[in-house]
C-alpha positions in Angstrom: -47.9 -40.1 60.7 -49.0 -43.6 61.4 -50.1 -42.5 64.9 -52.4 -39.8 63.7 -56.0 -40.5 64.8 -59.1 -39.9 62.7 -62.2 -38.2 64.1 -64.2 -41.5 63.5 -61.8 -43.4 65.5 -61.9 -41.0 68.5 -65.7 -40.7 68.1 -66.0 -44.5 68.4 -64.2 -44.2 71.7 -66.3 -41.4 73.0 -63.4 -38.9 72.7 -63.3 -35.4 71.3 -59.9 -33.8 70.4 -59.0 -30.3 71.2 -58.5 -29.4 67.5 -59.2 -30.8 64.2 -56.2 -30.6 61.9 -57.6 -29.8 58.4 -55.1 -31.3 55.9 -56.3 -29.8 52.6 -55.9 -31.1 49.0 -52.2 -30.1 48.7 -51.3 -31.5 52.2 -52.9 -34.8 51.3 -51.9 -35.2 47.6 -49.0 -33.0 46.7 -45.7 -34.9 47.4 -43.9 -31.7 48.4 -46.6 -30.4 50.7 -47.1 -33.6 52.4 -43.8 -32.9 54.2 -45.4 -29.8 55.6 -48.3 -32.0 56.9 -45.9 -34.2 58.6 -44.0 -31.2 60.1 -47.3 -29.7 61.5 -48.1 -33.1 63.2 -44.6 -33.3 64.7 -45.1 -29.9 66.2 -48.6 -30.8 67.5 -47.1 -34.1 69.0 -44.2 -32.2 70.5 -46.4 -29.8 72.5 -48.9 -32.5 73.4 -52.0 -31.0 71.7 -54.9 -33.4 71.4 -55.9 -33.4 67.6 -57.3 -35.7 64.9 -57.9 -35.6 61.1 -60.9 -36.3 59.1 -59.1 -38.7 56.9 -61.1 -40.0 54.0 -64.1 -37.9 55.2 -62.3 -34.7 54.4 -62.9 -33.3 50.9 -61.9 -30.0 49.1 -63.4 -26.9 50.8 -64.6 -25.8 47.4 -62.2 -22.7 47.2 -61.0 -23.3 43.7 -64.5 -23.9 42.4 -65.7 -20.5 44.0 -62.6 -18.6 42.7 -63.2 -20.0 39.2 -66.8 -18.7 39.4 -68.8 -22.0 40.1 -70.7 -21.1 43.2 -73.1 -23.9 42.7 -70.2 -26.5 43.1 -68.7 -24.6 46.0 -72.0 -24.8 47.8 -72.3 -28.4 47.2 -68.8 -29.1 48.5 -69.1 -26.7 51.5 -72.5 -28.1 52.6 -71.1 -31.7 52.5 -68.1 -30.7 54.6 -70.2 -28.7 57.1 -72.5 -31.7 57.6 -69.4 -33.8 58.4 -67.8 -31.1 60.7 -71.0 -30.4 62.6 -71.8 -34.2 62.9 -68.5 -34.4 65.0 -69.2 -31.4 66.9 -66.0 -29.6 65.7 -65.2 -26.3 67.4 -61.7 -25.6 66.6 -59.9 -26.1 63.2 -56.1 -25.7 62.4 -54.9 -25.7 58.8 -51.6 -25.1 57.0 -53.4 -23.7 53.9 -54.4 -20.1 53.7 -57.0 -21.0 51.0 -58.7 -23.5 53.3 -58.2 -21.1 56.2 -60.0 -18.2 54.4 -62.9 -20.4 53.2 -63.5 -22.3 56.4 -63.2 -19.1 58.5 -64.9 -16.5 56.4 -67.2 -18.3 53.9 -68.6 -21.4 55.8 -70.5 -19.5 58.5 -73.0 -18.2 55.9 -73.8 -21.8 55.2 -74.1 -23.0 58.8 -70.4 -23.9 59.5 -69.2 -21.9 62.5 -65.7 -22.8 63.8 -62.7 -21.3 65.3 -60.3 -21.5 62.5 -56.7 -20.9 62.9 -53.8 -20.9 60.4 -50.7 -22.9 61.5 -48.5 -19.8 61.6 -50.7 -18.3 64.4 -50.7 -21.5 66.3 -46.9 -21.9 66.0 -46.5 -18.2 67.3 -48.8 -18.8 70.1 -46.8 -22.0 71.2 -43.6 -20.0 71.1 -44.9 -17.1 73.1 -46.4 -19.5 75.7 -43.0 -21.1 76.0 -44.3 -24.6 74.9 -42.2 -24.6 71.8 -38.4 -23.7 72.0 -36.9 -22.6 68.7 -34.1 -20.0 69.6 -30.5 -20.6 68.8 -30.9 -23.6 66.3 -29.9 -24.5 62.8 -31.0 -21.2 61.2 -29.3 -18.8 63.6 -27.8 -15.8 61.6 -29.1 -17.2 58.2 -30.8 -14.8 55.7 -34.4 -15.8 55.3 -37.0 -13.8 53.2 -40.6 -14.4 53.7 -43.2 -14.4 50.8 -46.6 -13.1 51.9 -49.6 -15.3 51.0 -52.4 -13.1 49.5 -55.0 -15.2 51.4 -53.1 -15.0 54.7 -52.0 -11.3 54.3 -54.4 -9.1 52.4 -57.4 -11.3 52.8 -57.0 -11.9 56.6 -54.4 -9.3 57.8 -52.0 -11.9 59.1 -48.6 -10.5 58.6 -46.8 -10.6 61.9 -47.0 -14.3 62.9 -44.9 -15.6 60.1 -42.3 -13.0 60.8 -42.3 -13.6 64.4 -41.5 -17.3 63.9 -38.5 -16.5 61.6 -37.1 -14.0 64.0 -37.7 -16.5 66.8 -35.5 -18.8 65.0 -32.7 -16.2 65.4 -32.6 -16.0 61.6 -31.9 -12.7 59.8 -35.3 -11.8 58.2 -34.6 -9.9 55.0 -37.7 -8.4 53.4 -38.3 -8.2 49.6 -39.0 -4.7 48.2 -42.7 -5.6 47.8 -43.9 -7.1 51.2 -46.8 -7.2 53.6 -49.9 -5.4 52.1 -47.8 -4.5 49.1 -46.5 -8.0 48.5 -46.7 -9.5 45.0 -48.9 -12.5 44.4 -47.0 -15.8 43.6 -49.5 -16.1 40.6 -51.5 -19.0 41.8 -54.4 -17.4 43.8 -57.9 -16.8 42.5 -58.1 -20.2 40.7 -54.9 -19.4 38.6 -53.2 -22.4 40.0 -55.2 -24.6 37.8 -54.9 -22.9 34.5 -52.2 -21.8 32.2 -51.3 -18.1 32.5 -52.4 -15.4 30.1 -49.9 -14.2 27.6 -47.5 -11.5 28.9 -43.8 -10.6 29.2 -43.1 -12.6 32.2 -44.8 -15.1 34.6 -45.7 -13.6 37.9 -43.8 -16.4 39.9 -40.6 -15.6 38.0 -41.0 -11.9 38.8 -41.5 -12.7 42.5 -38.7 -15.3 42.5 -36.3 -12.6 41.1 -37.3 -10.3 44.0 -36.6 -13.0 46.5 -33.2 -13.9 44.9 -32.5 -10.1 45.2 -32.4 -10.3 48.9 -29.5 -12.6 48.7 -31.3 -15.0 51.1 -30.6 -18.8 50.8 -34.1 -19.7 52.2 -37.5 -18.5 51.0 -40.1 -19.1 53.7 -43.7 -19.6 52.7 -47.0 -20.4 54.5 -49.1 -21.7 51.6 -49.0 -24.8 49.3 -49.7 -22.7 46.2 -46.9 -20.3 47.1 -44.7 -23.2 47.8 -45.3 -24.7 44.3 -45.0 -21.3 42.5 -41.7 -20.2 44.3 -40.2 -23.6 43.9 -41.0 -23.6 40.1 -39.3 -20.1 40.1 -36.2 -21.4 41.7 -36.0 -24.2 39.2 -36.4 -21.7 36.4 -33.5 -19.7 37.7 -31.5 -22.9 38.1 -30.9 -22.0 41.7 -32.1 -25.2 43.3 -28.7 -26.1 44.9 -28.2 -22.6 46.5 -31.8 -21.6 47.4 -34.4 -23.6 49.3 -38.1 -23.0 49.7 -39.6 -24.1 53.2 -42.8 -23.7 55.0 -42.7 -22.2 58.3 -43.5 -25.5 60.1 -40.6 -27.1 58.2 -38.3 -24.4 59.5 -39.3 -25.1 63.0 -38.9 -28.8 62.8 -35.6 -28.5 60.9 -34.2 -26.2 63.6 -33.6 -29.5 65.5 -35.0 -28.2 68.7 -38.5 -29.5 68.5 
């Protein structure tokens, strides 16, 4: 990612990129999700889209604070980000995190942050439809892949088709879990739960969901969210299935297909 430009660098040259790639906390700091960040940049580079990142000027959207009930902290963080975004005249944002996507798209406008916000699954779908991204007949042809719906992508924003379109475009065998789409089961990390221990119960939600995924006999679990990535990966470790079953983000599947 050494060739990725920051908004500050482009602004100094009097240039404005087509899109801002919003990395998000997980994409910047979580070792596993950093790979997803790299995969997205590879796709953007391949299709020749003009983009930049905020770099050290990007901070958390405030989503975890708001979900945990601290609206005051959320407002402080959001207003700070909006000041930076508006200062650069940002119009279009792409992000690989449904939590960032939901917050930037649906909650920033009330504070003066009005942008076209796109989740990376929608962007990848668009690029495939337009013929700019060729993915058919690659490494995943005929492989069983199940997709876990992110709550903040699905129920919160009604995005169900784009992720499935991508998997089917890879010529993979999309195998649905019993609970999917609007009836999909949460991974257990949404609503601020990612940052606390679970309440006492008979079973952790991510274990229940992992069991459903393993029940499809798929050797790949596709996700489109860093929280889901962590929870499903932990579930696979719990079941000692790491050698047989892999968890990948949609962008990683596209890049690993060896046709990008």
